[in-house]
Every structure is written in C-alpha cells, then in structure tokens.
All heavy atoms as a GROMACS GRO file, in nm:
protein
  638
    1MET      N    1  10.970   3.261   7.280
    1MET     CA    2  10.867   3.350   7.334
    1MET      C    3  10.734   3.317   7.268
    1MET      O    4  10.727   3.291   7.150
    1MET     CB    5  10.907   3.496   7.306
    1MET     CG    6  10.806   3.595   7.358
    1MET     SD    7  10.844   3.768   7.323
    1MET     CE    8  10.987   3.792   7.422
    2ASP      N    9  10.628   3.319   7.344
    2ASP     CA   10  10.493   3.298   7.295
    2ASP      C   11  10.462   3.399   7.186
    2ASP      O   12  10.486   3.518   7.200
    2ASP     CB   13  10.397   3.312   7.414
    2ASP     CG   14  10.251   3.297   7.378
    2ASP    OD1   15  10.219   3.273   7.260
    2ASP    OD2   16  10.168   3.309   7.468
    3LYS      N   17  10.408   3.351   7.073
    3LYS     CA   18  10.381   3.439   6.959
    3LYS      C   19  10.285   3.553   6.995
    3LYS      O   20  10.300   3.664   6.948
    3LYS     CB   21  10.325   3.359   6.841
    3LYS     CG   22  10.423   3.260   6.784
    3LYS     CD   23  10.546   3.327   6.729
    3LYS     CE   24  10.638   3.223   6.669
    3LYS     NZ   25  10.767   3.271   6.636
    4MET      N   26  10.186   3.525   7.077
    4MET     CA   27  10.092   3.631   7.115
    4MET      C   28  10.163   3.737   7.198
    4MET      O   29  10.139   3.855   7.183
    4MET     CB   30   9.973   3.574   7.192
    4MET     CG   31   9.877   3.496   7.107
    4MET     SD   32   9.812   3.591   6.968
    4MET     CE   33   9.711   3.709   7.053
    5LYS      N   34  10.251   3.696   7.288
    5LYS     CA   35  10.326   3.792   7.367
    5LYS      C   36  10.420   3.873   7.281
    5LYS      O   37  10.444   3.990   7.307
    5LYS     CB   38  10.406   3.721   7.476
    5LYS     CG   39  10.329   3.694   7.600
    5LYS     CD   40  10.422   3.648   7.707
    5LYS     CE   41  10.366   3.692   7.840
    5LYS     NZ   42  10.445   3.648   7.951
    6THR      N   43  10.473   3.812   7.176
    6THR     CA   44  10.568   3.880   7.089
    6THR      C   45  10.509   4.008   7.032
    6THR      O   46  10.576   4.111   7.030
    6THR     CB   47  10.610   3.787   6.973
    6THR    OG1   48  10.670   3.671   7.028
    6THR    CG2   49  10.708   3.854   6.880
    7SER      N   50  10.384   4.005   6.987
    7SER     CA   51  10.327   4.124   6.925
    7SER      C   52  10.319   4.241   7.023
    7SER      O   53  10.347   4.355   6.987
    7SER     CB   54  10.189   4.095   6.865
    7SER     OG   55  10.098   4.054   6.964
    8PHE      N   56  10.287   4.213   7.147
    8PHE     CA   57  10.276   4.320   7.245
    8PHE      C   58  10.414   4.379   7.276
    8PHE      O   59  10.430   4.500   7.286
    8PHE     CB   60  10.209   4.271   7.373
    8PHE     CG   61  10.078   4.200   7.347
    8PHE    CD1   62  10.056   4.074   7.400
    8PHE    CD2   63   9.980   4.259   7.269
    8PHE    CE1   64   9.936   4.008   7.375
    8PHE    CE2   65   9.861   4.194   7.244
    8PHE     CZ   66   9.838   4.067   7.297
    9VAL      N   67  10.511   4.292   7.288
    9VAL     CA   68  10.648   4.338   7.314
    9VAL      C   69  10.701   4.415   7.194
    9VAL      O   70  10.763   4.520   7.208
    9VAL     CB   71  10.740   4.218   7.347
    9VAL    CG1   72  10.886   4.259   7.352
    9VAL    CG2   73  10.698   4.153   7.477
   10ARG      N   74  10.673   4.366   7.075
   10ARG     CA   75  10.726   4.430   6.955
   10ARG      C   76  10.666   4.568   6.932
   10ARG      O   77  10.738   4.659   6.892
   10ARG     CB   78  10.707   4.340   6.833
   10ARG     CG   79  10.803   4.223   6.840
   10ARG     CD   80  10.835   4.166   6.709
   10ARG     NE   81  10.946   4.072   6.724
   10ARG     CZ   82  10.973   3.976   6.637
   10ARG    NH1   83  10.900   3.963   6.529
   10ARG    NH2   84  11.074   3.896   6.657
   11ILE      N   85  10.537   4.586   6.955
   11ILE     CA   86  10.484   4.721   6.931
   11ILE      C   87  10.539   4.820   7.035
   11ILE      O   88  10.562   4.936   7.003
   11ILE     CB   89  10.329   4.726   6.923
   11ILE    CG1   90  10.263   4.687   7.054
   11ILE    CG2   91  10.279   4.646   6.805
   11ILE    CD1   92  10.114   4.715   7.058
   12ARG      N   93  10.564   4.773   7.156
   12ARG     CA   94  10.626   4.860   7.256
   12ARG      C   95  10.769   4.894   7.216
   12ARG      O   96  10.811   5.009   7.220
   12ARG     CB   97  10.625   4.795   7.394
   12ARG     CG   98  10.681   4.888   7.503
   12ARG     CD   99  10.709   4.817   7.633
   12ARG     NE  100  10.817   4.721   7.610
   12ARG     CZ  101  10.818   4.597   7.658
   12ARG    NH1  102  10.720   4.551   7.731
   12ARG    NH2  103  10.918   4.516   7.631
   13ASP      N  104  10.845   4.792   7.175
   13ASP     CA  105  10.983   4.814   7.135
   13ASP      C  106  10.992   4.906   7.014
   13ASP      O  107  11.079   4.994   7.009
   13ASP     CB  108  11.053   4.682   7.105
   13ASP     CG  109  11.079   4.599   7.231
   13ASP    OD1  110  11.067   4.653   7.343
   13ASP    OD2  111  11.112   4.480   7.216
   14LEU      N  112  10.906   4.887   6.916
   14LEU     CA  113  10.905   4.974   6.798
   14LEU      C  114  10.876   5.118   6.838
   14LEU      O  115  10.941   5.212   6.790
   14LEU     CB  116  10.802   4.926   6.695
   14LEU     CG  117  10.841   4.802   6.616
   14LEU    CD1  118  10.718   4.745   6.546
   14LEU    CD2  119  10.950   4.833   6.515
   15ARG      N  120  10.780   5.136   6.927
   15ARG     CA  121  10.747   5.272   6.972
   15ARG      C  122  10.864   5.335   7.044
   15ARG      O  123  10.902   5.449   7.015
   15ARG     CB  124  10.624   5.268   7.065
   15ARG     CG  125  10.586   5.404   7.120
   15ARG     CD  126  10.467   5.396   7.213
   15ARG     NE  127  10.485   5.306   7.326
   15ARG     CZ  128  10.556   5.336   7.436
   15ARG    NH1  129  10.617   5.454   7.446
   15ARG    NH2  130  10.564   5.250   7.536
   16GLU      N  131  10.924   5.261   7.137
   16GLU     CA  132  11.036   5.315   7.213
   16GLU      C  133  11.158   5.340   7.125
   16GLU      O  134  11.228   5.440   7.143
   16GLU     CB  135  11.072   5.220   7.328
   16GLU     CG  136  10.966   5.219   7.436
   16GLU     CD  137  10.992   5.116   7.546
   16GLU    OE1  138  11.082   5.030   7.530
   16GLU    OE2  139  10.920   5.122   7.648
   17ASP      N  140  11.182   5.252   7.028
   17ASP     CA  141  11.295   5.272   6.935
   17ASP      C  142  11.279   5.399   6.852
   17ASP      O  143  11.377   5.455   6.805
   17ASP     CB  144  11.309   5.152   6.840
   17ASP     CG  145  11.359   5.027   6.910
   17ASP    OD1  146  11.406   5.036   7.026
   17ASP    OD2  147  11.350   4.918   6.848
   18ASN      N  148  11.155   5.442   6.836
   18ASN     CA  149  11.127   5.564   6.760
   18ASN      C  150  11.101   5.685   6.850
   18ASN      O  151  11.052   5.787   6.804
   18ASN     CB  152  11.008   5.540   6.666
   18ASN     CG  153  11.047   5.455   6.548
   18ASN    OD1  154  11.093   5.508   6.447
   18ASN    ND2  155  11.032   5.324   6.559
   19ASP      N  156  11.134   5.669   6.978
   19ASP     CA  157  11.119   5.778   7.076
   19ASP      C  158  10.980   5.841   7.076
   19ASP      O  159  10.965   5.963   7.079
   19ASP     CB  160  11.225   5.886   7.053
   19ASP     CG  161  11.366   5.834   7.072
   19ASP    OD1  162  11.386   5.752   7.165
   19ASP    OD2  163  11.456   5.872   6.994
   20LEU      N  164  10.879   5.755   7.074
   20LEU     CA  165  10.741   5.801   7.076
   20LEU      C  166  10.675   5.766   7.208
   20LEU      O  167  10.708   5.665   7.270
   20LEU     CB  168  10.661   5.737   6.962
   20LEU     CG  169  10.705   5.773   6.820
   20LEU    CD1  170  10.643   5.679   6.720
   20LEU    CD2  171  10.667   5.918   6.789
   21LYS      N  172  10.582   5.848   7.247
   21LYS     CA  173  10.502   5.821   7.366
   21LYS      C  174  10.374   5.747   7.323
   21LYS      O  175  10.331   5.757   7.207
   21LYS     CB  176  10.465   5.952   7.434
   21LYS     CG  177  10.583   6.030   7.489
   21LYS     CD  178  10.533   6.155   7.557
   21LYS     CE  179  10.635   6.240   7.625
   21LYS     NZ  180  10.773   6.214   7.617
   22GLN      N  181  10.316   5.676   7.416
   22GLN     CA  182  10.191   5.607   7.385
   22GLN      C  183  10.086   5.704   7.334
   22GLN      O  184  10.011   5.672   7.241
   22GLN     CB  185  10.138   5.533   7.509
   22GLN     CG  186  10.215   5.410   7.544
   22GLN     CD  187  10.156   5.338   7.663
   22GLN    OE1  188  10.071   5.390   7.735
   22GLN    NE2  189  10.200   5.214   7.684
   23ARG      N  190  10.080   5.820   7.394
   23ARG     CA  191   9.982   5.921   7.353
   23ARG      C  192   9.999   5.959   7.206
   23ARG      O  193   9.901   5.972   7.132
   23ARG     CB  194   9.995   6.045   7.442
   23ARG     CG  195   9.902   6.160   7.405
   23ARG     CD  196   9.930   6.286   7.485
   23ARG     NE  197  10.071   6.322   7.498
   23ARG     CZ  198  10.146   6.380   7.400
   23ARG    NH1  199  10.092   6.405   7.284
   23ARG    NH2  200  10.272   6.409   7.422
   24GLU      N  201  10.124   5.973   7.162
   24GLU     CA  202  10.150   6.010   7.023
   24GLU      C  203  10.105   5.901   6.927
   24GLU      O  204  10.045   5.929   6.824
   24GLU     CB  205  10.300   6.038   7.004
   24GLU     CG  206  10.348   6.161   7.080
   24GLU     CD  207  10.498   6.174   7.083
   24GLU    OE1  208  10.568   6.073   7.111
   24GLU    OE2  209  10.547   6.286   7.058
   25LEU      N  210  10.132   5.776   6.963
   25LEU     CA  211  10.090   5.666   6.878
   25LEU      C  212   9.938   5.653   6.877
   25LEU      O  213   9.878   5.626   6.773
   25LEU     CB  214  10.151   5.535   6.927
   25LEU     CG  215  10.214   5.443   6.825
   25LEU    CD1  216  10.178   5.462   6.684
   25LEU    CD2  217  10.359   5.436   6.844
   26ALA      N  218   9.877   5.675   6.991
   26ALA     CA  219   9.731   5.670   6.998
   26ALA      C  220   9.668   5.773   6.905
   26ALA      O  221   9.570   5.744   6.836
   26ALA     CB  222   9.685   5.692   7.142
   27GLU      N  223   9.726   5.891   6.898
   27GLU     CA  224   9.675   5.995   6.808
   27GLU      C  225   9.688   5.950   6.662
   27GLU      O  226   9.595   5.969   6.583
   27GLU     CB  227   9.750   6.126   6.830
   27GLU     CG  228   9.714   6.195   6.960
   27GLU     CD  229   9.799   6.318   6.988
   27GLU    OE1  230   9.873   6.364   6.898
   27GLU    OE2  231   9.791   6.369   7.101
   28ILE      N  232   9.799   5.889   6.628
   28ILE     CA  233   9.821   5.841   6.491
   28ILE      C  234   9.720   5.732   6.456
   28ILE      O  235   9.671   5.726   6.343
   28ILE     CB  236   9.966   5.788   6.477
   28ILE    CG1  237  10.064   5.906   6.483
   28ILE    CG2  238   9.984   5.706   6.350
   28ILE    CD1  239  10.209   5.867   6.505
   29LEU      N  240   9.687   5.649   6.554
   29LEU     CA  241   9.594   5.538   6.532
   29LEU      C  242   9.448   5.576   6.556
   29LEU      O  243   9.359   5.492   6.540
   29LEU     CB  244   9.632   5.420   6.622
   29LEU     CG  245   9.771   5.361   6.599
   29LEU    CD1  246   9.802   5.257   6.707
   29LEU    CD2  247   9.783   5.300   6.460
   30PHE      N  248   9.424   5.699   6.596
   30PHE     CA  249   9.289   5.747   6.625
   30PHE      C  250   9.220   5.666   6.734
   30PHE      O  251   9.106   5.622   6.721
   30PHE     CB  252   9.202   5.750   6.498
   30PHE     CG  253   9.259   5.837   6.390
   30PHE    CD1  254   9.319   5.781   6.279
   30PHE    CD2  255   9.254   5.974   6.400
   30PHE    CE1  256   9.372   5.860   6.179
   30PHE    CE2  257   9.308   6.054   6.301
   30PHE     CZ  258   9.367   5.997   6.190
   31CYS      N  259   9.295   5.642   6.842
   31CYS     CA  260   9.238   5.575   6.959
   31CYS      C  261   9.288   5.649   7.083
   31CYS      O  262   9.370   5.740   7.073
   31CYS     CB  263   9.278   5.427   6.964
   31CYS     SG  264   9.453   5.394   6.989
   32SER      N  265   9.239   5.610   7.197
   32SER     CA  266   9.284   5.675   7.320
   32SER      C  267   9.417   5.616   7.364
   32SER      O  268   9.454   5.505   7.324
   32SER     CB  269   9.180   5.655   7.431
   32SER     OG  270   9.177   5.520   7.471
   33GLN      N  271   9.486   5.689   7.449
   33GLN     CA  272   9.613   5.641   7.504
   33GLN      C  273   9.587   5.514   7.585
   33GLN      O  274   9.666   5.420   7.583
   33GLN     CB  275   9.680   5.749   7.590
   33GLN     CG  276   9.815   5.709   7.647
   33GLN     CD  277   9.805   5.636   7.780
   33GLN    OE1  278   9.716   5.663   7.860
   33GLN    NE2  279   9.897   5.545   7.804
   34ARG      N  280   9.477   5.509   7.654
   34ARG     CA  281   9.443   5.392   7.736
   34ARG      C  282   9.425   5.267   7.649
   34ARG      O  283   9.473   5.159   7.684
   34ARG     CB  284   9.317   5.420   7.817
   34ARG     CG  285   9.280   5.307   7.909
   34ARG     CD  286   9.159   5.343   7.994
   34ARG     NE  287   9.136   5.244   8.096
   34ARG     CZ  288   9.184   5.252   8.219
   34ARG    NH1  289   9.255   5.355   8.256
   34ARG    NH2  290   9.159   5.157   8.307
   35VAL      N  291   9.357   5.282   7.536
   35VAL     CA  292   9.338   5.168   7.445
   35VAL      C  293   9.474   5.123   7.392
   35VAL      O  294   9.505   5.003   7.393
   35VAL     CB  295   9.244   5.204   7.328
   35VAL    CG1  296   9.250   5.102   7.216
   35VAL    CG2  297   9.101   5.217   7.379
   36TYR      N  298   9.557   5.218   7.350
   36TYR     CA  299   9.689   5.180   7.300
   36TYR      C  300   9.771   5.111   7.409
   36TYR      O  301   9.838   5.011   7.383
   36TYR     CB  302   9.765   5.300   7.242
   36TYR     CG  303   9.895   5.253   7.184
   36TYR    CD1  304   9.898   5.194   7.058
   36TYR    CD2  305  10.012   5.258   7.258
   36TYR    CE1  306  10.016   5.143   7.008
   36TYR    CE2  307  10.130   5.207   7.208
   36TYR     CZ  308  10.131   5.150   7.083
   36TYR     OH  309  10.248   5.098   7.034
   37SER      N  310   9.765   5.162   7.528
   37SER     CA  311   9.835   5.100   7.641
   37SER      C  312   9.788   4.956   7.661
   37SER      O  313   9.869   4.867   7.688
   37SER     CB  314   9.812   5.182   7.768
   37SER     OG  315   9.870   5.120   7.879
   38ASN      N  316   9.659   4.934   7.646
   38ASN     CA  317   9.604   4.798   7.659
   38ASN      C  318   9.659   4.706   7.550
   38ASN      O  319   9.679   4.587   7.574
   38ASN     CB  320   9.452   4.800   7.656
   38ASN     CG  321   9.393   4.853   7.785
   38ASN    OD1  322   9.456   4.852   7.890
   38ASN    ND2  323   9.271   4.903   7.777
   39TYR      N  324   9.683   4.758   7.430
   39TYR     CA  325   9.745   4.679   7.323
   39TYR      C  326   9.884   4.635   7.368
   39TYR      O  327   9.921   4.519   7.355
   39TYR     CB  328   9.760   4.758   7.193
   39TYR     CG  329   9.633   4.797   7.123
   39TYR    CD1  330   9.631   4.909   7.040
   39TYR    CD2  331   9.516   4.724   7.135
   39TYR    CE1  332   9.517   4.947   6.973
   39TYR    CE2  333   9.400   4.762   7.068
   39TYR     CZ  334   9.402   4.873   6.987
   39TYR     OH  335   9.288   4.912   6.920
   40GLU      N  336   9.963   4.730   7.419
   40GLU     CA  337  10.100   4.701   7.459
   40GLU      C  338  10.108   4.604   7.577
   40GLU      O  339  10.203   4.529   7.588
   40GLU     CB  340  10.176   4.829   7.494
   40GLU     CG  341  10.221   4.907   7.375
   40GLU     CD  342  10.322   5.015   7.408
   40GLU    OE1  343  10.366   5.027   7.525
   40GLU    OE2  344  10.355   5.091   7.317
   41ARG      N  345  10.010   4.607   7.663
   41ARG     CA  346  10.010   4.517   7.778
   41ARG      C  347   9.945   4.382   7.747
   41ARG      O  348   9.944   4.292   7.830
   41ARG     CB  349   9.938   4.583   7.896
   41ARG     CG  350  10.016   4.698   7.956
   41ARG     CD  351   9.962   4.741   8.091
   41ARG     NE  352   9.818   4.746   8.099
   41ARG     CZ  353   9.745   4.857   8.089
   41ARG    NH1  354   9.802   4.974   8.073
   41ARG    NH2  355   9.615   4.852   8.097
   42GLY      N  356   9.889   4.371   7.630
   42GLY     CA  357   9.825   4.246   7.591
   42GLY      C  358   9.688   4.227   7.652
   42GLY      O  359   9.635   4.116   7.653
   43GLU      N  360   9.631   4.334   7.703
   43GLU     CA  361   9.498   4.324   7.764
   43GLU      C  362   9.387   4.342   7.662
   43GLU      O  363   9.270   4.319   7.694
   43GLU     CB  364   9.487   4.429   7.875
   43GLU     CG  365   9.580   4.400   7.991
   43GLU     CD  366   9.575   4.503   8.101
   43GLU    OE1  367   9.490   4.594   8.094
   43GLU    OE2  368   9.657   4.491   8.194
   44LEU      N  369   9.424   4.381   7.542
   44LEU     CA  370   9.327   4.402   7.435
   44LEU      C  371   9.389   4.351   7.306
   44LEU      O  372   9.505   4.384   7.276
   44LEU     CB  373   9.295   4.552   7.424
   44LEU     CG  374   9.178   4.597   7.341
   44LEU    CD1  375   9.048   4.536   7.393
   44LEU    CD2  376   9.167   4.749   7.345
   45ASP      N  377   9.317   4.268   7.232
   45ASP     CA  378   9.367   4.221   7.104
   45ASP      C  379   9.380   4.338   7.008
   45ASP      O  380   9.295   4.428   7.005
   45ASP     CB  381   9.273   4.117   7.043
   45ASP     CG  382   9.284   3.982   7.111
   45ASP    OD1  383   9.390   3.954   7.171
   45ASP    OD2  384   9.187   3.905   7.103
   46ILE      N  385   9.485   4.335   6.928
   46ILE     CA  386   9.509   4.443   6.832
   46ILE      C  387   9.430   4.412   6.706
   46ILE      O  388   9.453   4.309   6.642
   46ILE     CB  389   9.659   4.453   6.799
   46ILE    CG1  390   9.742   4.469   6.926
   46ILE    CG2  391   9.685   4.570   6.703
   46ILE    CD1  392   9.891   4.453   6.906
   47PRO      N  393   9.336   4.500   6.668
   47PRO     CA  394   9.256   4.476   6.548
   47PRO      C  395   9.345   4.474   6.422
   47PRO      O  396   9.449   4.540   6.417
   47PRO     CB  397   9.160   4.595   6.543
   47PRO     CG  398   9.160   4.651   6.681
   47PRO     CD  399   9.295   4.622   6.738
   48THR      N  400   9.301   4.400   6.322
   48THR     CA  401   9.376   4.387   6.197
   48THR      C  402   9.408   4.523   6.137
   48THR      O  403   9.521   4.547   6.095
   48THR     CB  404   9.297   4.302   6.097
   48THR    OG1  405   9.269   4.175   6.156
   48THR    CG2  406   9.374   4.282   5.968
   49GLU      N  407   9.311   4.613   6.134
   49GLU     CA  408   9.336   4.744   6.072
   49GLU      C  409   9.444   4.822   6.148
   49GLU      O  410   9.523   4.894   6.088
   49GLU     CB  411   9.208   4.826   6.060
   49GLU     CG  412   9.150   4.871   6.193
   49GLU     CD  413   9.020   4.948   6.179
   49GLU    OE1  414   8.931   4.902   6.105
   49GLU    OE2  415   9.009   5.055   6.241
   50VAL      N  416   9.452   4.805   6.278
   50VAL     CA  417   9.555   4.870   6.359
   50VAL      C  418   9.691   4.806   6.331
   50VAL      O  419   9.791   4.876   6.319
   50VAL     CB  420   9.520   4.868   6.509
   50VAL    CG1  421   9.635   4.919   6.594
   50VAL    CG2  422   9.394   4.949   6.535
   51LEU      N  423   9.695   4.674   6.319
   51LEU     CA  424   9.819   4.606   6.284
   51LEU      C  425   9.874   4.656   6.151
   51LEU      O  426   9.994   4.681   6.138
   51LEU     CB  427   9.797   4.454   6.275
   51LEU     CG  428   9.787   4.378   6.405
   51LEU    CD1  429   9.741   4.235   6.379
   51LEU    CD2  430   9.920   4.380   6.478
   52ILE      N  431   9.786   4.672   6.055
   52ILE     CA  432   9.828   4.721   5.923
   52ILE      C  433   9.880   4.864   5.934
   52ILE      O  434   9.986   4.896   5.876
   52ILE     CB  435   9.711   4.710   5.822
   52ILE    CG1  436   9.680   4.562   5.795
   52ILE    CG2  437   9.743   4.785   5.692
   52ILE    CD1  438   9.550   4.539   5.721
   53LYS      N  439   9.811   4.950   6.007
   53LYS     CA  440   9.857   5.088   6.025
   53LYS      C  441   9.994   5.091   6.094
   53LYS      O  442  10.082   5.169   6.055
   53LYS     CB  443   9.758   5.169   6.109
   53LYS     CG  444   9.633   5.209   6.035
   53LYS     CD  445   9.543   5.292   6.126
   53LYS     CE  446   9.412   5.324   6.061
   53LYS     NZ  447   9.324   5.402   6.150
   54LEU      N  448  10.013   5.008   6.195
   54LEU     CA  449  10.142   5.003   6.265
   54LEU      C  450  10.252   4.956   6.172
   54LEU      O  451  10.362   5.014   6.170
   54LEU     CB  452  10.133   4.911   6.387
   54LEU     CG  453  10.054   4.965   6.505
   54LEU    CD1  454  10.027   4.853   6.606
   54LEU    CD2  455  10.127   5.080   6.572
   55ALA      N  456  10.226   4.853   6.094
   55ALA     CA  457  10.327   4.801   6.001
   55ALA      C  458  10.366   4.908   5.899
   55ALA      O  459  10.485   4.927   5.871
   55ALA     CB  460  10.274   4.676   5.931
   56LYS      N  461  10.267   4.978   5.847
   56LYS     CA  462  10.297   5.085   5.750
   56LYS      C  463  10.373   5.200   5.817
   56LYS      O  464  10.469   5.252   5.761
   56LYS     CB  465  10.169   5.137   5.686
   56LYS     CG  466  10.109   5.040   5.587
   56LYS     CD  467   9.982   5.096   5.525
   56LYS     CE  468   9.926   5.000   5.421
   56LYS     NZ  469   9.805   5.052   5.358
   57PHE      N  470  10.331   5.237   5.935
   57PHE     CA  471  10.394   5.348   6.006
   57PHE      C  472  10.541   5.319   6.035
   57PHE      O  473  10.628   5.404   6.018
   57PHE     CB  474  10.319   5.378   6.136
   57PHE     CG  475  10.378   5.490   6.215
   57PHE    CD1  476  10.356   5.621   6.178
   57PHE    CD2  477  10.457   5.465   6.327
   57PHE    CE1  478  10.412   5.726   6.250
   57PHE    CE2  479  10.513   5.568   6.399
   57PHE     CZ  480  10.491   5.699   6.361
   58TYR      N  481  10.569   5.196   6.079
   58TYR     CA  482  10.705   5.158   6.116
   58TYR      C  483  10.784   5.100   5.998
   58TYR      O  484  10.898   5.060   6.014
   58TYR     CB  485  10.704   5.058   6.230
   58TYR     CG  486  10.661   5.116   6.362
   58TYR    CD1  487  10.554   5.062   6.432
   58TYR    CD2  488  10.727   5.225   6.419
   58TYR    CE1  489  10.516   5.114   6.555
   58TYR    CE2  490  10.688   5.277   6.541
   58TYR     CZ  491  10.583   5.221   6.608
   58TYR     OH  492  10.544   5.272   6.730
   59ASN      N  493  10.721   5.094   5.882
   59ASN     CA  494  10.786   5.039   5.762
   59ASN      C  495  10.837   4.897   5.788
   59ASN      O  496  10.953   4.865   5.766
   59ASN     CB  497  10.898   5.130   5.712
   59ASN     CG  498  10.943   5.094   5.572
   59ASN    OD1  499  10.863   5.050   5.491
   59ASN    ND2  500  11.070   5.111   5.544
   60THR      N  501  10.748   4.815   5.839
   60THR     CA  502  10.779   4.674   5.866
   60THR      C  503  10.661   4.591   5.818
   60THR      O  504  10.574   4.642   5.748
   60THR     CB  505  10.809   4.653   6.017
   60THR    OG1  506  10.864   4.523   6.034
   60THR    CG2  507  10.689   4.672   6.105
   61SER      N  508  10.658   4.465   5.853
   61SER     CA  509  10.546   4.379   5.811
   61SER      C  510  10.460   4.342   5.932
   61SER      O  511  10.508   4.342   6.046
   61SER     CB  512  10.599   4.251   5.746
   61SER     OG  513  10.665   4.170   5.840
   62VAL      N  514  10.338   4.308   5.904
   62VAL     CA  515  10.248   4.258   6.008
   62VAL      C  516  10.306   4.128   6.064
   62VAL      O  517  10.299   4.104   6.184
   62VAL     CB  518  10.105   4.238   5.952
   62VAL    CG1  519  10.017   4.165   6.051
   62VAL    CG2  520  10.043   4.372   5.914
   63ASP      N  521  10.368   4.049   5.978
   63ASP     CA  522  10.431   3.925   6.025
   63ASP      C  523  10.538   3.952   6.130
   63ASP      O  524  10.549   3.878   6.227
   63ASP     CB  525  10.492   3.847   5.909
   63ASP     CG  526  10.389   3.776   5.823
   63ASP    OD1  527  10.269   3.777   5.861
   63ASP    OD2  528  10.427   3.720   5.719
   64TYR      N  529  10.615   4.059   6.113
   64TYR     CA  530  10.717   4.093   6.213
   64TYR      C  531  10.649   4.129   6.345
   64TYR      O  532  10.688   4.081   6.451
   64TYR     CB  533  10.805   4.209   6.166
   64TYR     CG  534  10.900   4.252   6.275
   64TYR    CD1  535  11.012   4.176   6.304
   64TYR    CD2  536  10.876   4.366   6.350
   64TYR    CE1  537  11.099   4.212   6.408
   64TYR    CE2  538  10.961   4.403   6.453
   64TYR     CZ  539  11.072   4.326   6.481
   64TYR     OH  540  11.156   4.362   6.584
   65ILE      N  541  10.548   4.212   6.339
   65ILE     CA  542  10.478   4.254   6.461
   65ILE      C  543  10.418   4.133   6.533
   65ILE      O  544  10.424   4.123   6.656
   65ILE     CB  545  10.369   4.359   6.430
   65ILE    CG1  546  10.436   4.488   6.381
   65ILE    CG2  547  10.282   4.386   6.552
   65ILE    CD1  548  10.339   4.594   6.330
   66LEU      N  549  10.366   4.039   6.456
   66LEU     CA  550  10.302   3.921   6.515
   66LEU      C  551  10.401   3.814   6.558
   66LEU      O  552  10.363   3.714   6.618
   66LEU     CB  553  10.201   3.861   6.416
   66LEU     CG  554  10.079   3.946   6.387
   66LEU    CD1  555   9.995   3.881   6.277
   66LEU    CD2  556   9.998   3.972   6.512
   67GLY      N  557  10.528   3.833   6.526
   67GLY     CA  558  10.629   3.735   6.568
   67GLY      C  559  10.643   3.617   6.474
   67GLY      O  560  10.703   3.517   6.510
   68LEU      N  561  10.591   3.629   6.352
   68LEU     CA  562  10.602   3.520   6.256
   68LEU      C  563  10.735   3.523   6.181
   68LEU      O  564  10.771   3.426   6.115
   68LEU     CB  565  10.485   3.526   6.156
   68LEU     CG  566  10.347   3.511   6.220
   68LEU    CD1  567  10.238   3.533   6.116
   68LEU    CD2  568  10.332   3.376   6.286
   69THR      N  569  10.804   3.636   6.189
   69THR     CA  570  10.938   3.649   6.131
   69THR      C  571  11.018   3.744   6.220
   69THR      O  572  10.960   3.824   6.293
   69THR     CB  573  10.932   3.704   5.986
   69THR    OG1  574  11.065   3.708   5.933
   69THR    CG2  575  10.870   3.842   5.979
   70ASP      N  576  11.148   3.731   6.212
   70ASP     CA  577  11.234   3.822   6.286
   70ASP      C  578  11.293   3.929   6.195
   70ASP      O  579  11.373   4.010   6.240
   70ASP     CB  580  11.346   3.744   6.356
   70ASP     CG  581  11.294   3.661   6.472
   70ASP    OD1  582  11.196   3.705   6.536
   70ASP    OD2  583  11.348   3.552   6.497
   71LYS      N  584  11.255   3.929   6.068
   71LYS     CA  585  11.303   4.029   5.973
   71LYS      C  586  11.214   4.153   5.982
   71LYS      O  587  11.094   4.144   5.961
   71LYS     CB  588  11.300   3.974   5.830
   71LYS     CG  589  11.397   3.861   5.807
   71LYS     CD  590  11.385   3.811   5.666
   71LYS     CE  591  11.514   3.842   5.595
   71LYS     NZ  592  11.512   3.797   5.457
   72LYS      N  593  11.276   4.266   6.015
   72LYS     CA  594  11.199   4.390   6.029
   72LYS      C  595  11.158   4.449   5.894
   72LYS      O  596  11.060   4.522   5.885
   72LYS     CB  597  11.280   4.496   6.105
   72LYS     CG  598  11.277   4.479   6.254
   72LYS     CD  599  11.341   4.599   6.321
   72LYS     CE  600  11.331   4.588   6.470
   72LYS     NZ  601  11.389   4.705   6.537
   73GLU      N  602  11.236   4.419   5.790
   73GLU     CA  603  11.210   4.479   5.659
   73GLU      C  604  11.074   4.434   5.605
   73GLU      O  605  11.039   4.317   5.617
   73GLU     CB  606  11.319   4.439   5.558
   73GLU     CG  607  11.457   4.484   5.594
   73GLU     CD  608  11.524   4.395   5.699
   73GLU    OE1  609  11.488   4.276   5.712
   73GLU    OE2  610  11.610   4.447   5.773
   74PRO      N  611  11.000   4.526   5.544
   74PRO     CA  612  10.870   4.488   5.487
   74PRO      C  613  10.891   4.402   5.362
   74PRO      O  614  10.999   4.402   5.302
   74PRO     CB  615  10.807   4.623   5.451
   74PRO     CG  616  10.923   4.714   5.429
   74PRO     CD  617  11.032   4.667   5.523
   75TYR      N  618  10.789   4.330   5.324
   75TYR     CA  619  10.794   4.249   5.203
   75TYR      C  620  10.796   4.340   5.082
   75TYR      O  621  10.742   4.450   5.086
   75TYR     CB  622  10.673   4.156   5.195
   75TYR     CG  623  10.668   4.055   5.306
   75TYR    CD1  624  10.566   4.059   5.400
   75TYR    CD2  625  10.766   3.957   5.317
   75TYR    CE1  626  10.562   3.966   5.503
   75TYR    CE2  627  10.763   3.865   5.420
   75TYR     CZ  628  10.660   3.869   5.511
   75TYR     OH  629  10.657   3.779   5.614
   76LYS      N  630  10.860   4.292   4.977
   76LYS     CA  631  10.865   4.371   4.853
   76LYS      C  632  10.771   4.317   4.752
   76LYS      O  633  10.730   4.210   4.751
   76LYS     CB  634  11.008   4.371   4.798
   76LYS     CG  635  11.099   4.438   4.896
   76LYS     CD  636  11.234   4.456   4.837
   76LYS     CE  637  11.323   4.505   4.948
   76LYS     NZ  638  11.412   4.598   4.940
   0.00000   0.00000   0.00000
C-alpha cells in the first residue's frame, strides 16, 4: 500500500476501532468535523502537530500512523 494512503486508512481504522465518530475526534483535535473528514479521505495533509496528538491519543507512534512500521505499540 502507498505510504501516503496508509496514514489516511490508519487514522480511520484507529478511530473506528475505538468506536469514535469523526465529530468526536475533531473536538479532541480542536478542528471541524469537515477538516477531520478531509484528513481521513486524504484530501488534506495531516499537520505534524495533529499527527503527534493522534499518536498520543491512540497510544501509538507517528511512524505507525504514517505507515513506516506495522507495530502499533509506541516507542519506549
């Protein structure tokens, strides 16, 4: 899978695995639901600060979200 596509798929999968709605995640990230939806569809690049917030929220690494590793566990 294309690494850029991986990040969009992974943030959607992480959200769905945690039974969250886009609106709920948008509130956590202090953005609109539309902006968050654009992240998931790959229509908007995910800013570094948002990637970091997502990794911390899901207790994973930015590398996992970006598709650089398949290990969900965060670095120690």
